C-alpha positions as CSV (number, residue, x, y, z in Angstrom):
1,M,0.0,0.0,0.0
2,S,1.5,3.4,-1.0
3,I,1.4,5.4,2.1
4,P,4.5,7.5,2.2
5,R,6.5,7.7,5.4
6,R,6.0,11.6,5.3
7,D,2.2,11.0,5.5
8,L,2.7,8.6,8.3
9,L,4.8,11.1,10.3
10,A,2.3,13.9,9.5
11,G,-0.5,11.9,11.1
12,A,1.6,11.0,14.1
13,A,3.1,14.4,14.9
14,L,4.3,15.0,18.4
15,S,2.7,17.8,20.4
16,L,4.5,20.0,23.0
17,I,2.3,21.4,25.7
18,F,3.6,24.5,27.5
19,S,2.2,25.6,30.9
20,V,1.0,29.0,31.3
21,T,2.2,29.1,34.9
22,P,5.5,30.7,35.4
23,A,8.2,28.4,36.7
24,Q,9.9,29.1,40.0
25,A,13.7,28.6,39.4
26,R,16.0,27.5,42.2
27,T,19.6,26.8,42.6
28,I,20.7,23.2,43.3
29,V,24.0,22.9,45.2
30,G,25.9,19.9,46.4
31,A,23.6,17.0,45.3
32,L,20.6,16.3,43.1
33,P,17.2,16.7,44.8
34,W,16.1,13.2,44.0
35,E,17.3,9.6,44.5
36,P,18.4,7.4,41.5
37,D,16.2,4.5,40.4
38,T,13.1,5.7,42.4
39,A,10.9,6.1,39.3
40,T,8.4,3.4,38.3
41,P,8.6,3.0,34.5
42,P,6.3,0.4,32.8
43,L,7.6,-3.1,32.8
44,P,9.0,-3.8,29.3
45,V,7.0,-6.1,27.1
46,K,8.7,-9.5,26.8
47,E,8.9,-11.3,23.4
48,G,7.0,-14.5,23.3
49,S,3.7,-16.0,22.5
50,W,0.8,-13.8,21.4
51,Q,-1.4,-12.7,24.4
52,F,-4.6,-11.7,22.4
53,F,-4.3,-12.6,18.8
54,T,-4.7,-16.1,17.6
55,A,-2.0,-17.4,15.3
56,D,-4.1,-16.6,12.1
57,E,-5.0,-13.1,13.4
58,A,-1.4,-12.4,14.3
59,A,-0.3,-13.5,10.8
60,A,-2.8,-11.1,9.2
61,V,-1.9,-8.2,11.5
62,E,1.9,-8.7,10.8
63,A,1.2,-8.6,7.1
64,I,-1.0,-5.5,7.5
65,V,1.4,-3.5,9.5
66,D,4.2,-4.4,7.0
67,R,2.0,-2.8,4.2
68,L,1.1,0.3,6.2
69,I,4.7,0.8,7.0
70,P,6.7,-1.1,4.4
71,P,10.5,-1.6,4.9
72,D,13.0,0.3,3.0
73,P,16.8,0.2,2.7
74,E,17.2,2.4,5.8
75,T,14.4,1.4,8.1
76,P,12.6,-1.8,9.0
77,G,8.9,-2.1,8.2
78,G,6.0,-2.3,10.7
79,K,6.5,-6.1,11.3
80,E,10.1,-6.0,12.2
81,A,9.6,-2.8,14.3
82,G,7.2,-4.8,16.5
83,C,4.0,-3.0,15.7
84,A,2.0,-6.2,15.8
85,V,3.4,-7.1,19.2
86,F,2.6,-3.6,20.4
87,I,-1.1,-4.0,19.2
88,D,-1.4,-7.5,20.7
89,R,-0.2,-6.4,24.2
90,Q,-2.5,-3.3,24.1
91,L,-5.6,-5.4,23.2
92,A,-4.7,-7.8,25.9
93,G,-4.6,-4.9,28.5
94,S,-6.9,-2.1,29.5
95,Y,-6.9,-0.5,26.1
96,G,-8.5,-3.7,24.6
97,S,-11.2,-3.9,27.3
98,A,-11.9,-0.1,27.0
99,R,-11.4,0.0,30.8
100,R,-10.8,3.7,30.8
101,L,-13.4,4.7,28.3
102,Y,-17.1,5.7,28.7
103,M,-18.9,2.7,27.2
104,R,-22.6,3.4,28.2
105,P,-25.6,3.9,25.8
106,P,-27.2,5.4,23.9
107,F,-25.1,4.5,20.9
108,M,-25.5,6.4,17.7
109,D,-23.4,7.7,14.8
110,G,-21.6,10.9,15.7
111,T,-19.1,13.2,14.1
112,P,-15.5,11.9,13.4
113,E,-14.4,14.2,16.3
114,Q,-16.5,12.3,18.8
115,G,-14.7,9.0,18.1
116,P,-16.2,5.5,17.9
117,Q,-19.8,5.4,19.1
118,S,-20.3,1.7,19.8
119,P,-20.7,-0.9,22.5
120,L,-17.7,-2.7,21.0
121,T,-14.4,-2.5,22.9
122,P,-11.2,-2.3,20.8
123,A,-10.6,-6.0,21.4
124,M,-14.1,-6.9,20.1
125,R,-13.7,-4.6,17.0
126,Y,-10.4,-6.3,16.2
127,R,-11.8,-9.8,16.6
128,L,-15.0,-9.2,14.5
129,G,-13.0,-7.2,11.9
130,L,-10.2,-9.6,11.4
131,A,-12.7,-12.5,11.1
132,A,-14.6,-10.5,8.4
133,L,-11.3,-9.6,6.7
134,D,-10.4,-13.3,6.5
135,K,-13.8,-14.2,5.1
136,H,-13.6,-11.5,2.4
137,C,-10.0,-12.6,1.3
138,R,-11.0,-16.3,1.1
139,Q,-14.1,-15.6,-0.9
140,A,-12.3,-13.1,-3.3
141,Y,-8.9,-14.8,-3.6
142,G,-9.6,-18.6,-3.7
143,E,-9.5,-19.5,0.0
144,K,-6.3,-17.5,0.6
145,S,-5.9,-15.6,3.9
146,F,-4.7,-12.1,3.8
147,A,-1.2,-13.0,4.8
148,Q,-1.1,-15.3,1.8
149,L,-1.9,-12.6,-0.8
150,T,0.6,-10.9,-2.9
151,D,1.7,-7.4,-1.9
152,E,-0.4,-6.0,-4.8
153,Q,-3.4,-7.9,-3.6
154,K,-2.9,-6.8,0.0
155,D,-2.7,-3.2,-1.0
156,K,-5.9,-3.5,-3.0
157,V,-7.7,-5.0,0.0
158,L,-6.5,-2.3,2.3
159,T,-7.4,0.5,-0.1
160,G,-10.8,-1.0,-0.5
161,M,-11.3,-1.0,3.2
162,Q,-10.1,2.6,3.5
163,K,-12.1,4.1,0.7
164,G,-15.3,2.1,1.0
165,P,-15.7,-0.4,-1.9
166,I,-15.0,-3.3,0.5
167,T,-17.6,-3.7,3.3
168,F,-17.9,-6.2,6.1
169,A,-21.1,-7.7,7.4
170,G,-21.7,-6.8,11.1
171,T,-18.7,-4.4,11.4
172,S,-17.1,-1.5,9.6
173,A,-14.2,-2.2,7.2
174,T,-13.2,1.4,7.2
175,G,-13.3,1.5,11.0
176,L,-11.0,-1.5,11.2
177,F,-8.6,0.1,8.7
178,E,-8.5,3.4,10.7
179,Q,-8.0,1.5,14.0
180,L,-5.2,-0.5,12.4
181,L,-3.5,2.5,10.9
182,T,-3.7,4.5,14.2
183,N,-2.4,1.6,16.4
184,T,0.4,0.8,13.8
185,R,1.6,4.4,14.0
186,E,1.4,4.2,17.8
187,G,3.4,1.1,17.8
188,F,6.1,2.5,15.5
189,F,6.7,5.6,17.6
190,A,5.9,4.5,21.2
191,D,8.4,3.8,23.8
192,P,10.0,0.4,23.1
193,A,8.9,-0.8,26.5
194,Y,5.4,-1.3,25.1
195,G,6.6,-3.8,22.4
196,G,6.8,-1.7,19.3
197,N,9.5,0.7,18.0
198,R,12.0,-2.1,18.3
199,D,15.5,-1.0,18.8
200,M,14.0,2.6,18.6
201,V,13.8,2.4,14.8
202,G,11.0,5.0,14.7
203,W,12.8,7.5,16.8
204,K,16.0,7.0,14.9
205,M,14.2,7.7,11.7
206,I,12.9,11.1,12.8
207,G,15.9,11.9,15.0
208,F,13.9,12.0,18.2
209,P,16.1,11.8,21.4
210,G,13.6,9.9,23.5
211,A,13.4,10.3,27.2
212,R,16.7,12.3,27.6
213,Y,16.7,14.6,30.5
214,D,17.5,17.8,28.6
215,Y,18.0,18.5,24.9
216,R,16.9,22.1,24.8
217,D,20.0,23.3,23.1
218,W,18.9,21.4,20.0
219,I,15.2,22.4,19.8
220,D,15.9,25.2,17.4
221,R,18.7,23.6,15.4
222,H,16.5,22.5,12.5
223,N,17.7,20.1,9.9
224,E,20.6,18.9,12.2
225,R,20.7,15.4,13.4
226,F,20.8,15.0,17.2
227,P,24.3,13.5,17.8
228,L,23.4,11.1,20.6
229,P,21.3,7.8,20.5
230,P,17.7,8.0,21.8
231,I,17.0,6.7,25.3
232,G,13.7,4.8,26.4
233,I,11.8,5.8,29.5
234,G,13.4,2.7,31.3
235,G,16.8,4.2,30.7
236,I,17.6,1.8,27.9
237,R,19.8,3.1,25.1
238,A,19.2,2.4,21.4
């Protein structure tokens, strides 16, 4: 699928939020005002078996993320970057069960800005959508699953889901595409602790320094690559 990396980055732009409250400066002398290793970063995702996806679902999602972010000579694609692992772990956790979302009726179609208006959790939308995708591919391509299609066929299916010619019974094909695209972007640029952005490939690609304590000297130095490797929130270097 021909989604240029610049479009991917435009849709996943980072936002900087500045406080309107003036900061109160103070002088630190003698020692730092905190103890080392007292923070509680998230436990890093461990490689291993799938926690939410079945083997067939995982194969489909790995094939999808590798078409949404295809590899090039400089950067791995979505699969090698761990995007499918990121999505799997998110769906197995509070995101998948919509634990922190308001999920009470009434449910009705709203504006795009209002987000999904449905009783389905993200995990349920994935499960129904991937089953419908598999059914469509097997009917249209001689019992082949999505992962078994050629790259050209995969792109045709994804484009059909995105723009509307392909529809699914009981769930939205466009909605599944949009959720996959959003979650793939998140997996490519999230901290590696969550399973995606393996070896910080997404951060390296855009020159993001990660969770470094201070890089203010470089904020206004446009078109210059930051000279140090990015660091994850757990203190792990690329």
